[in-house]
DRENTIGU-432666 format. One record per residue: residue in three letters; x, y, z negated of N, C-alpha, C in turn; residue number from 1. Coordinates in Angstrom, 1 decimal, m for minus. Atoms other than C-alpha are relative to their C-alpha. Layout:
{'ALA', {X, Y, Z}, {X, Y, Z}, {X, Y, Z}, NUM}
...
! end
This chain:
{'UNK', {m0.3, m1.2, 0.7}, {21.2, m44.3, 24.7}, {1.2, m0.2, m0.9}, 1}
{'UNK', {m1.2, 0.1, 0.8}, {24.6, m43.8, 23.1}, {m0.2, 0.8, m1.3}, 2}
{'UNK', {0.2, m0.7, 1.2}, {24.4, m42.9, 19.4}, {1.1, 1.1, m0.2}, 3}
{'UNK', {m1.0, m1.1, 0.3}, {26.1, m39.6, 18.4}, {0.5, m0.2, m1.4}, 4}
{'UNK', {m0.6, 0.1, 1.3}, {28.5, m39.9, 15.6}, {m0.2, 1.3, m0.8}, 5}
{'UNK', {0.1, m1.2, 0.9}, {28.0, m37.6, 12.6}, {1.4, 0.5, m0.2}, 6}
{'UNK', {m1.3, m0.7, 0.1}, {30.8, m35.1, 12.5}, {0.1, 0.6, m1.4}, 7}
{'UNK', {m0.2, m0.7, 1.2}, {32.3, m33.2, 9.7}, {m0.9, 1.3, 0.0}, 8}
{'UNK', {0.9, m1.2, m0.1}, {30.3, m30.2, 10.9}, {m1.4, m0.4, m0.4}, 9}
{'UNK', {1.3, 0.5, 0.4}, {27.1, m32.3, 10.3}, {m0.1, 0.1, m1.5}, 10}
{'UNK', {0.0, 0.0, 1.5}, {28.1, m32.7, 6.6}, {0.0, 1.4, m0.5}, 11}
{'UNK', {0.0, m1.4, 0.4}, {28.9, m29.0, 6.3}, {m1.3, 0.6, 0.2}, 12}
{'UNK', {1.3, m0.5, m0.2}, {25.6, m28.2, 7.8}, {m1.0, m0.5, m1.1}, 13}
{'UNK', {0.8, 0.6, 1.1}, {23.9, m30.5, 5.3}, {0.2, 0.7, m1.3}, 14}
{'UNK', {m0.3, m0.7, 1.2}, {25.7, m28.8, 2.5}, {m0.5, 1.4, 0.0}, 15}
{'UNK', {0.6, m1.3, m0.1}, {24.7, m25.4, 3.7}, {m1.5, 0.0, m0.2}, 16}
{'UNK', {1.5, 0.1, 0.1}, {21.1, m26.5, 4.0}, {m0.4, m0.3, m1.5}, 17}
{'UNK', {0.3, 0.2, 1.4}, {21.2, m27.8, 0.4}, {0.2, 1.2, m0.8}, 18}
{'UNK', {m0.2, m1.2, 0.8}, {22.7, m24.6, m0.9}, {m1.1, 1.0, 0.3}, 19}
{'UNK', {1.1, m0.9, m0.3}, {20.0, m22.6, 1.0}, {m1.2, m0.4, m0.7}, 20}
{'UNK', {1.2, 0.4, 0.7}, {17.3, m24.7, m0.5}, {0.1, 0.3, m1.5}, 21}
{'UNK', {m0.2, m0.4, 1.4}, {18.8, m24.2, m4.0}, {m0.2, 1.5, m0.2}, 22}
{'UNK', {0.2, m1.4, 0.1}, {18.9, m20.5, m3.4}, {m1.5, 0.5, 0.1}, 23}
{'UNK', {1.4, m0.3, m0.2}, {15.3, m20.4, m2.2}, {m0.7, m0.3, m1.3}, 24}
{'UNK', {0.6, 0.4, 1.3}, {14.3, m22.3, m5.4}, {0.3, 1.0, m1.1}, 25}
{'UNK', {m0.4, m1.0, 1.0}, {16.3, m19.9, m7.5}, {m0.7, 1.3, 0.1}, 26}
{'UNK', {0.7, m1.2, m0.3}, {14.8, m16.9, m5.8}, {m1.5, 0.0, m0.4}, 27}
{'UNK', {1.4, 0.2, 0.4}, {11.3, m18.2, m6.3}, {m0.2, 0.0, m1.5}, 28}
{'UNK', {0.0, 0.1, 1.4}, {12.0, m19.0, m9.9}, {0.2, 1.4, m0.6}, 29}
{'UNK', {m0.2, m1.4, 0.5}, {13.3, m15.5, m10.5}, {m1.2, 0.9, 0.2}, 30}
{'UNK', {1.2, m0.7, m0.2}, {10.2, m14.0, m8.9}, {m1.1, m0.4, m1.0}, 31}
{'UNK', {1.0, 0.4, 1.0}, {8.0, m16.1, m11.1}, {0.2, 0.5, m1.4}, 32}
{'UNK', {m0.4, m0.5, 1.3}, {9.9, m15.2, m14.2}, {m0.3, 1.5, m0.1}, 33}
{'UNK', {0.3, m1.4, 0.0}, {9.6, m11.5, m13.2}, {m1.4, 0.3, m0.1}, 34}
{'UNK', {1.5, m0.2, 0.0}, {5.9, m11.8, m12.6}, {m0.5, m0.1, m1.5}, 35}
{'UNK', {0.5, 0.3, 1.4}, {5.3, m13.3, m16.1}, {0.5, 1.1, m1.0}, 36}
{'UNK', {m0.5, m1.0, 0.9}, {7.6, m10.8, m17.9}, {m0.6, 1.3, 0.2}, 37}
{'UNK', {0.7, m1.3, m0.2}, {6.2, m7.7, m16.2}, {m1.4, 0.0, m0.3}, 38}
{'UNK', {1.4, 0.1, 0.4}, {2.7, m8.9, m16.7}, {m0.2, 0.1, m1.5}, 39}
{'UNK', {0.0, 0.1, 1.5}, {3.4, m9.6, m20.4}, {0.5, 1.3, m0.7}, 40}
{'UNK', {m0.7, m1.1, 0.6}, {5.7, m6.7, m21.3}, {m0.6, 1.4, 0.4}, 41}
{'UNK', {0.4, m1.3, m0.6}, {4.5, m3.9, m19.0}, {m1.6, 0.0, 0.2}, 42}
{'UNK', {1.5, 0.1, m0.1}, {0.8, m5.1, m19.0}, {m0.5, 0.4, 1.4}, 43}
{'UNK', {0.4, m0.2, m1.4}, {0.7, m4.9, m15.2}, {m0.9, m1.2, 0.4}, 44}
{'UNK', {0.9, 1.0, m0.6}, {m1.9, m6.9, m13.2}, {0.9, m1.1, 0.6}, 45}
{'UNK', {m0.8, 1.0, m0.6}, {m0.7, m10.2, m11.7}, {0.6, 0.5, 1.3}, 46}
{'UNK', {m0.4, m0.5, m1.3}, {m0.6, m8.6, m8.3}, {1.1, 1.1, m0.1}, 47}
{'UNK', {m1.0, m1.1, 0.2}, {1.3, m5.5, m9.5}, {1.3, m0.6, m0.5}, 48}
{'UNK', {m1.2, 0.7, 0.5}, {3.7, m7.8, m11.4}, {0.8, m0.7, 1.1}, 49}
{'UNK', {m0.6, 0.7, m1.1}, {4.4, m9.8, m8.3}, {0.7, 1.1, 1.0}, 50}
{'UNK', {m0.5, m1.0, m0.8}, {4.8, m6.7, m6.2}, {1.2, 0.7, m0.5}, 51}
{'UNK', {m1.1, m0.7, 0.6}, {7.1, m5.0, m8.6}, {1.2, m0.9, m0.1}, 52}
{'UNK', {m1.1, 1.0, 0.0}, {9.2, m8.2, m8.9}, {0.7, 0.0, 1.3}, 53}
{'UNK', {m0.6, 0.2, m1.3}, {9.7, m8.5, m5.2}, {0.7, 1.4, 0.4}, 54}
{'UNK', {m0.6, m1.3, m0.3}, {10.3, m4.7, m4.7}, {1.3, 0.2, m0.8}, 55}
{'UNK', {m1.2, m0.2, 0.8}, {12.9, m4.7, m7.5}, {1.1, m0.9, 0.5}, 56}
{'UNK', {m1.0, 0.9, m0.5}, {14.7, m7.8, m6.2}, {0.6, 0.4, 1.3}, 57}
{'UNK', {m0.5, m0.4, m1.3}, {15.0, m6.5, m2.7}, {0.6, 1.4, 0.0}, 58}
{'UNK', {m0.6, m1.4, 0.2}, {16.2, m3.1, m4.0}, {m0.7, 1.0, 0.8}, 59}
{'UNK', {0.7, m1.0, m0.7}, {13.5, m1.3, m2.1}, {m0.4, 1.1, m1.0}, 60}
{'UNK', {0.4, m1.0, 1.0}, {12.1, 0.4, m5.2}, {m0.7, 1.2, 0.4}, 61}
{'UNK', {0.8, m1.1, m0.5}, {9.3, 2.6, m3.9}, {m0.2, 1.0, m1.1}, 62}
{'UNK', {0.2, m1.0, 1.1}, {8.9, 4.2, m7.3}, {m1.5, 0.1, m0.4}, 63}
{'UNK', {1.4, m0.2, 0.4}, {5.1, 3.8, m7.4}, {m0.3, m0.8, m1.3}, 64}
{'UNK', {0.2, 0.7, 1.3}, {5.4, 1.3, m10.3}, {1.4, 0.0, m0.6}, 65}
{'UNK', {m1.3, 0.0, 0.7}, {8.2, 1.6, m12.9}, {m0.3, m0.4, m1.4}, 66}
{'UNK', {0.2, 0.5, 1.4}, {8.7, 0.1, m16.4}, {m0.1, 1.2, m0.9}, 67}
{'UNK', {0.2, m1.1, 0.9}, {7.6, 2.3, m19.2}, {0.4, m0.4, m1.5}, 68}
{'UNK', {m0.4, 0.5, 1.3}, {8.5, 0.2, m22.3}, {1.5, m0.1, 0.0}, 69}
{'UNK', {m1.5, 0.2, 0.1}, {12.1, 0.1, m23.6}, {0.4, m1.5, 0.4}, 70}
{'UNK', {m0.3, 1.3, m0.4}, {12.1, m3.7, m23.3}, {m0.2, m0.3, 1.5}, 71}
{'UNK', {0.2, 0.1, m1.4}, {10.7, m3.5, m19.8}, {1.1, 0.7, 0.8}, 72}
{'UNK', {m1.1, m0.7, m0.7}, {13.4, m1.0, m18.8}, {1.3, m0.9, m0.1}, 73}
{'UNK', {m1.2, 0.9, 0.1}, {16.2, m3.3, m20.2}, {m0.1, m1.2, 0.9}, 74}
{'UNK', {0.2, 1.1, m0.8}, {14.7, m6.3, m18.6}, {0.2, 0.3, 1.5}, 75}
{'UNK', {m0.1, m0.4, m1.4}, {14.4, m4.5, m15.2}, {1.4, 0.2, 0.4}, 76}
{'UNK', {m1.4, m0.2, m0.4}, {18.0, m3.5, m15.2}, {0.8, m1.3, 0.1}, 77}
{'UNK', {m0.6, 1.4, 0.0}, {19.2, m7.1, m16.0}, {m0.6, m0.7, 1.2}, 78}
{'UNK', {0.7, 0.7, m1.1}, {16.6, m8.5, m13.5}, {0.6, 0.5, 1.3}, 79}
{'UNK', {m0.5, m0.6, m1.3}, {17.9, m6.1, m10.8}, {1.4, m0.5, 0.3}, 80}
{'UNK', {m1.4, 0.4, m0.2}, {21.5, m7.0, m11.3}, {0.1, m1.5, 0.4}, 81}
{'UNK', {0.0, 1.4, m0.3}, {20.9, m10.7, m11.3}, {m0.7, m0.2, 1.4}, 82}
{'UNK', {0.7, 0.2, m1.3}, {18.4, m10.4, m8.4}, {0.8, 0.4, 1.2}, 83}
{'UNK', {m0.8, m0.5, m1.1}, {20.8, m8.4, m6.2}, {1.0, m1.1, 0.4}, 84}
{'UNK', {m1.0, 1.0, m0.2}, {23.5, m11.1, m6.6}, {m0.7, m1.2, 0.7}, 85}
{'UNK', {0.7, 1.1, m0.6}, {21.0, m13.9, m5.8}, {m0.5, 0.3, 1.4}, 86}
{'UNK', {0.5, m0.4, m1.3}, {19.5, m12.0, m2.9}, {1.1, 0.1, 1.0}, 87}
{'UNK', {m1.2, m0.1, m0.9}, {22.9, m11.3, m1.3}, {0.5, m1.4, 0.3}, 88}
{'UNK', {m0.4, 1.3, m0.2}, {23.9, m14.9, m1.8}, {m1.0, m0.7, 1.0}, 89}
{'UNK', {1.0, 0.6, m0.8}, {20.6, m16.0, m0.2}, {0.2, 0.4, 1.5}, 90}
{'UNK', {m0.2, m0.5, m1.4}, {21.1, m13.8, 2.9}, {1.3, m0.5, 0.6}, 91}
{'UNK', {m1.3, 0.5, m0.5}, {24.7, m14.9, 3.2}, {m0.1, m1.5, 0.4}, 92}
{'UNK', {0.2, 1.4, m0.3}, {23.7, m18.6, 3.0}, {m0.9, m0.2, 1.3}, 93}
{'UNK', {0.9, 0.1, m1.1}, {20.9, m18.1, 5.5}, {0.8, 0.3, 1.3}, 94}
{'UNK', {m0.8, m0.3, m1.2}, {23.3, m16.5, 8.0}, {0.9, m1.1, 0.3}, 95}
{'UNK', {m1.0, 1.1, m0.2}, {25.9, m19.2, 7.5}, {m0.7, m1.3, 0.5}, 96}
{'UNK', {0.8, 1.2, m0.5}, {23.2, m21.9, 8.0}, {m0.3, 0.1, 1.4}, 97}
{'UNK', {0.3, m0.2, m1.4}, {22.1, m20.5, 11.3}, {1.2, 0.0, 0.9}, 98}
{'UNK', {m1.3, 0.0, m0.8}, {25.7, m20.0, 12.5}, {0.5, m1.5, 0.1}, 99}
{'UNK', {m0.4, 1.4, 0.0}, {26.6, m23.6, 11.6}, {m0.9, m0.8, 0.9}, 100}
{'UNK', {1.0, 0.8, m0.8}, {23.4, m24.9, 13.2}, {0.3, 0.2, 1.5}, 101}
{'UNK', {m0.4, m0.3, m1.4}, {24.4, m23.1, 16.5}, {1.2, m0.7, 0.4}, 102}
{'UNK', {m1.3, 0.7, m0.3}, {27.9, m24.5, 16.3}, {m0.2, m1.5, 0.2}, 103}
{'UNK', {0.3, 1.5, m0.1}, {26.6, m28.1, 15.8}, {m0.7, m0.2, 1.3}, 104}
{'UNK', {0.7, 0.2, m1.3}, {24.3, m27.7, 18.8}, {1.0, 0.1, 1.2}, 105}
{'UNK', {m1.1, m0.1, m1.1}, {27.2, m26.5, 21.0}, {0.9, m1.2, 0.0}, 106}
{'UNK', {m0.9, 1.1, 0.1}, {29.4, m29.3, 19.8}, {m0.7, m1.3, 0.6}, 107}
{'UNK', {0.8, 1.1, m0.5}, {26.7, m31.9, 20.6}, {m0.2, 0.1, 1.5}, 108}
{'UNK', {0.1, m0.2, m1.5}, {26.2, m30.4, 24.1}, {1.3, m0.3, 0.7}, 109}
{'UNK', {m1.3, 0.3, m0.6}, {29.9, m30.5, 24.7}, {0.3, m1.5, 0.0}, 110}
{'UNK', {m0.3, 1.4, 0.1}, {30.2, m34.1, 23.6}, {m0.9, m0.7, 1.1}, 111}
{'UNK', {0.9, 0.6, m1.0}, {27.2, m35.0, 25.8}, {0.5, 0.2, 1.4}, 112}
{'UNK', {m0.6, m0.4, m1.3}, {28.8, m33.2, 28.8}, {1.2, m0.9, 0.3}, 113}
{'UNK', {m1.2, 0.8, m0.2}, {32.1, m35.0, 28.3}, {m0.4, m1.5, 0.2}, 114}
{'UNK', {0.4, 1.4, m0.2}, {30.3, m38.4, 28.1}, {m0.5, m0.2, 1.4}, 115}
{'UNK', {0.5, 0.0, m1.4}, {28.5, m37.6, 31.4}, {1.2, 0.0, 1.0}, 116}
{'UNK', {m1.1, m0.1, m0.9}, {31.8, m36.7, 33.0}, {0.8, m1.3, 0.0}, 117}
{'UNK', {m0.7, 1.3, 0.0}, {33.4, m40.0, 31.9}, {m0.7, m1.1, 0.7}, 118}
{'UNK', {0.8, 1.1, m0.6}, {30.6, m42.1, 33.3}, {0.0, 0.2, 1.5}, 119}
! end
């Protein structure tokens, strides 16, 4: 078995994977913060706080739950703006990760084919 050299694309893929993991962690942290804040400030149940946090971050906003306190309204606007940025970055990184993964697989198949042709 001939070892395959790690290419620059492998390092880029690893970087993309690390960024994706960081964004997943950031997104989960943001959801957890939202759950606690909405539970505390808006006096929502834990389930409703989670639901409202996710619905707000994904910009779906069904309207069945909405903040009623002034602090809750201010927090929700800030939370939404931060969340939209992180959500867009997450989707972008996820797309980039899968595109890079596909490119690496193609490159490895090409190298393997060239090695077979040389033998």
